C-alpha positions as CSV (number, residue, x, y, z in Angstrom):
1,M,77.1,99.3,101.3
2,K,78.8,98.9,104.7
3,R,77.2,95.5,105.0
4,L,78.3,94.5,101.5
5,M,81.8,95.7,102.2
6,A,82.0,93.6,105.3
7,K,80.6,90.6,103.4
8,Y,83.3,91.2,100.7
9,V,86.1,91.1,103.3
10,I,84.7,88.0,105.1
11,L,84.2,86.0,101.9
12,T,87.6,87.0,100.6
13,Y,89.2,85.8,103.8
14,L,87.2,82.5,103.9
15,V,87.7,81.6,100.2
16,F,91.5,82.4,100.4
17,F,91.9,80.3,103.6
18,V,90.1,77.4,101.9
19,F,92.4,77.8,98.9
20,I,95.4,77.6,101.2
21,G,94.1,74.4,102.8
22,I,93.6,72.8,99.3
23,I,97.0,73.9,98.2
24,G,98.6,72.4,101.3
25,F,96.8,69.1,100.7
26,V,97.7,69.0,97.0
27,M,101.4,69.8,97.5
28,F,102.2,68.0,100.8
29,I,99.8,65.1,100.7
30,L,99.3,64.4,97.0
31,K,102.8,65.6,96.2
32,Q,101.5,67.5,93.1
33,E,103.8,70.5,93.1
34,T,102.9,71.8,89.6
35,L,99.2,71.7,90.4
36,G,99.9,73.4,93.7
37,K,101.7,76.3,92.0
38,I,98.8,76.7,89.6
39,L,96.4,76.8,92.5
40,Q,98.6,79.4,94.2
41,V,98.3,81.7,91.2
42,I,94.5,81.2,91.1
43,S,94.2,81.8,94.9
44,A,95.8,85.3,94.4
45,W,92.7,86.2,92.4
46,T,90.4,85.4,95.4
47,S,89.5,89.1,96.0
48,T,88.5,89.5,92.4
49,F,86.4,86.4,92.3
50,V,84.5,87.5,95.4
51,F,84.0,91.0,94.0
52,L,82.7,89.6,90.7
53,Y,80.4,87.3,92.7
54,L,79.0,90.2,94.7
55,F,79.0,92.7,91.9
56,K,75.3,92.7,91.1
57,K,74.4,93.2,94.8
58,I,77.0,96.0,95.2
59,Y,76.2,97.8,92.0
60,P,72.8,96.5,90.7
61,D,72.4,99.1,88.0
62,D,75.9,98.7,86.6
63,K,77.5,96.2,84.2
64,I,80.8,94.5,85.1
65,L,82.6,95.2,81.8
66,D,81.6,98.8,81.9
67,Y,82.8,99.0,85.5
68,I,86.2,97.5,84.7
69,K,86.6,99.7,81.7
70,R,86.0,102.8,83.9
71,Q,88.8,101.7,86.2
72,F,91.3,102.3,83.3
73,S,89.6,105.1,81.6
74,E,91.3,108.1,83.2
75,R,94.3,109.3,81.4
76,I,97.6,108.2,83.0
77,K,99.5,111.1,84.4
78,I,103.2,110.8,83.5
79,S,104.2,112.5,86.8
80,I,102.3,109.9,88.9
81,L,103.5,107.1,86.7
82,F,107.1,108.1,87.2
83,L,106.6,108.8,90.9
84,T,105.2,105.3,91.4
85,I,108.1,103.7,89.6
86,G,110.6,106.0,91.2
87,L,109.5,105.2,94.8
88,M,109.8,101.5,94.2
89,I,113.2,101.9,92.6
90,I,114.3,104.0,95.7
91,L,113.1,101.1,97.9
92,L,115.2,98.7,95.9
93,I,118.3,100.9,96.0
94,G,117.8,101.5,99.7
95,N,117.8,97.7,100.2
96,I,120.9,97.2,98.0
97,I,122.9,99.9,99.7
98,T,121.8,98.7,103.2
99,F,122.7,95.1,102.7
100,G,125.8,95.9,100.6
101,I,127.2,97.9,103.5
102,Y,125.9,95.5,106.2
103,N,127.1,92.3,104.6
104,N,130.0,93.8,102.5
105,K,128.7,92.2,99.3
106,I,128.7,93.3,95.7
107,L,125.6,93.8,93.5
108,S,125.7,90.3,92.0
109,E,125.5,88.8,95.5
110,L,122.5,90.9,96.4
111,V,120.3,90.8,93.3
112,I,119.5,88.3,90.6
113,L,121.1,89.6,87.4
114,S,120.3,86.8,84.9
115,P,118.1,88.4,82.1
116,V,116.1,85.2,81.5
117,T,115.4,84.7,85.2
118,L,114.4,88.4,85.6
119,V,111.9,88.2,82.7
120,I,110.4,84.9,84.0
121,L,110.0,86.3,87.5
122,F,108.5,89.5,86.1
123,F,105.7,87.8,84.2
124,S,105.1,85.0,86.7
125,N,104.7,87.7,89.4
126,I,102.3,90.0,87.6
127,I,99.7,87.3,86.9
128,S,99.3,86.7,90.6
129,G,99.0,89.4,93.2
130,P,99.2,92.7,91.1
131,L,96.5,91.7,88.6
132,G,94.5,89.5,90.9
133,E,94.1,91.7,94.0
134,E,93.7,95.3,92.9
135,L,90.2,95.3,91.3
136,G,88.7,94.1,94.6
137,W,90.9,95.7,97.3
138,R,91.6,99.0,95.6
139,A,89.1,99.8,92.9
140,F,86.1,98.6,95.0
141,F,86.9,98.4,98.7
142,L,89.3,101.4,99.0
143,T,87.1,103.6,96.8
144,E,83.9,102.9,98.8
145,L,85.8,103.3,102.1
146,Q,86.9,106.8,101.0
147,K,83.3,107.9,100.8
148,K,83.2,107.8,104.6
149,H,86.9,108.3,105.6
150,K,89.8,110.5,104.6
151,I,92.6,109.3,102.3
152,I,95.2,108.3,104.9
153,K,92.7,106.6,107.2
154,S,91.2,104.7,104.2
155,G,94.7,103.6,103.1
156,I,95.5,102.3,106.7
157,I,92.3,100.4,107.1
158,T,92.6,98.8,103.6
159,G,96.3,98.0,104.4
160,I,95.4,96.3,107.7
161,L,92.6,94.1,106.2
162,W,94.7,93.4,103.1
163,G,97.7,92.6,105.2
164,F,95.9,90.1,107.6
165,W,94.4,88.5,104.5
166,H,97.9,87.1,103.9
167,A,98.2,85.7,107.4
168,P,98.0,82.0,106.4
169,L,101.1,82.5,104.3
170,W,103.0,83.6,107.3
171,F,102.7,80.2,108.9
172,A,102.5,78.0,105.7
173,T,105.4,79.3,103.6
174,T,108.0,81.3,105.7
175,G,109.3,78.5,108.0
176,F,109.7,81.0,110.8
177,T,108.8,80.2,114.4
178,G,109.0,82.0,117.8
179,I,110.6,85.5,117.9
180,S,111.5,85.3,114.2
181,L,107.9,84.7,113.2
182,I,106.7,87.6,115.4
183,V,109.3,89.9,113.8
184,Y,108.2,88.7,110.4
185,C,104.5,89.3,111.0
186,V,105.1,92.8,112.5
187,S,107.4,93.8,109.7
188,F,105.1,92.4,107.1
189,M,102.1,94.4,108.4
190,L,104.1,97.6,108.8
191,A,105.4,97.2,105.3
192,I,102.1,96.5,103.7
193,I,100.2,99.2,105.6
194,S,102.8,101.7,104.6
195,F,102.7,100.5,101.0
196,S,98.9,100.8,101.1
197,V,99.1,104.4,102.2
198,I,101.6,105.2,99.5
199,I,99.5,103.6,96.8
200,T,96.3,105.2,98.1
201,I,97.8,108.6,97.8
202,L,99.1,108.0,94.3
203,Y,95.8,106.4,93.2
204,N,93.9,109.4,94.4
205,H,96.0,111.7,92.2
206,N,95.4,109.4,89.2
207,R,92.3,107.3,89.3
208,N,93.6,104.7,86.9
209,L,94.0,101.1,88.2
210,I,97.2,100.8,86.3
211,I,98.9,102.9,89.1
212,P,98.2,100.5,92.0
213,I,98.8,97.5,89.7
214,L,102.2,98.9,88.7
215,G,103.2,99.8,92.2
216,H,102.1,96.4,93.5
217,Q,104.0,94.6,90.7
218,L,107.3,96.5,91.3
219,F,107.0,96.1,95.1
220,N,106.6,92.3,94.8
221,Y,109.1,92.0,91.9
222,F,111.9,94.0,93.4
223,L,111.5,92.0,96.7
224,G,111.5,88.7,94.8
225,I,114.8,89.4,92.9
226,Q,116.8,90.2,96.0
227,K,119.0,87.5,97.5
228,S,119.3,88.9,101.0
229,E,118.0,87.0,104.0
230,L,114.2,87.3,104.0
231,L,113.6,88.4,107.6
232,L,116.1,91.2,107.5
233,L,115.0,92.2,104.1
234,L,111.4,92.6,105.2
235,V,112.5,94.6,108.3
236,V,114.5,97.0,106.1
237,N,111.6,97.2,103.6
238,A,109.2,98.1,106.4
239,I,111.4,100.9,107.7
240,I,112.0,102.5,104.3
241,L,108.3,102.2,103.3
242,L,107.2,103.7,106.6
243,I,109.5,106.7,106.0
244,M,108.2,107.0,102.4
245,A,104.6,106.8,103.6
246,L,105.1,109.5,106.2
247,L,106.8,111.9,103.8
248,L,104.3,111.3,101.1
249,A,101.4,111.8,103.5
250,M,102.8,115.2,104.7
251,I,103.4,116.3,101.1
252,N,99.9,115.2,100.1
253,N,98.3,117.1,103.1
254,K,100.1,120.3,102.1
255,I,98.9,119.9,98.5
256,M,95.3,119.2,99.7
257,N,95.4,122.2,102.0
258,K,96.5,124.6,99.3
259,S,93.8,123.4,96.8
């Protein structure tokens, strides 16, 4: 299994990097922006494509449809559902308050409020990362990792590998260079590792893939609807998520020690 997990990570990286190269060629050389955006959505499913490709080697006695059904079979706990939503709302509110005070701006200057735009962004967002990444990274990789490591360590390892998987986007889409790029990369990794720890803990208390998909969706969506400057926004997100992760880890350890 260790070898198959390593193969999964390597192939997921390689296929995604190839996708990024093709997208760059389509958008900047062929000038086909629409096709490029379609390929961007497809590329977000790389981890799922690789997992499906390796599935019979990983679980030779299982069927893919049965496996997928099991990922959603556990009854959703309302407490975990609300906690997942609540933590992401707290993150959003924390950002709004921080930038509202820092920049002396009102809500309409900090967040997109157009109902049509909000709906379009919600559904365009969910078909990419949240639906495309969680089956591979969380249901498979994280679950298998936890058979050898504790919850927090597994969340950190998954977060590091998942985070660096996004590395081509740092250079291809942000436009940052020099110190700004370094700050962006460090903040991105801190945010995504902290988020991974949070979702790992929540997922362990409710083994339904809806939980990480929902958390991932709200994390990306709330980040996408904010108008604040991207670099500062990511730094603030990283700090708030780190505090959340530390608090949730301490609470989880107390719960586990009592049980």
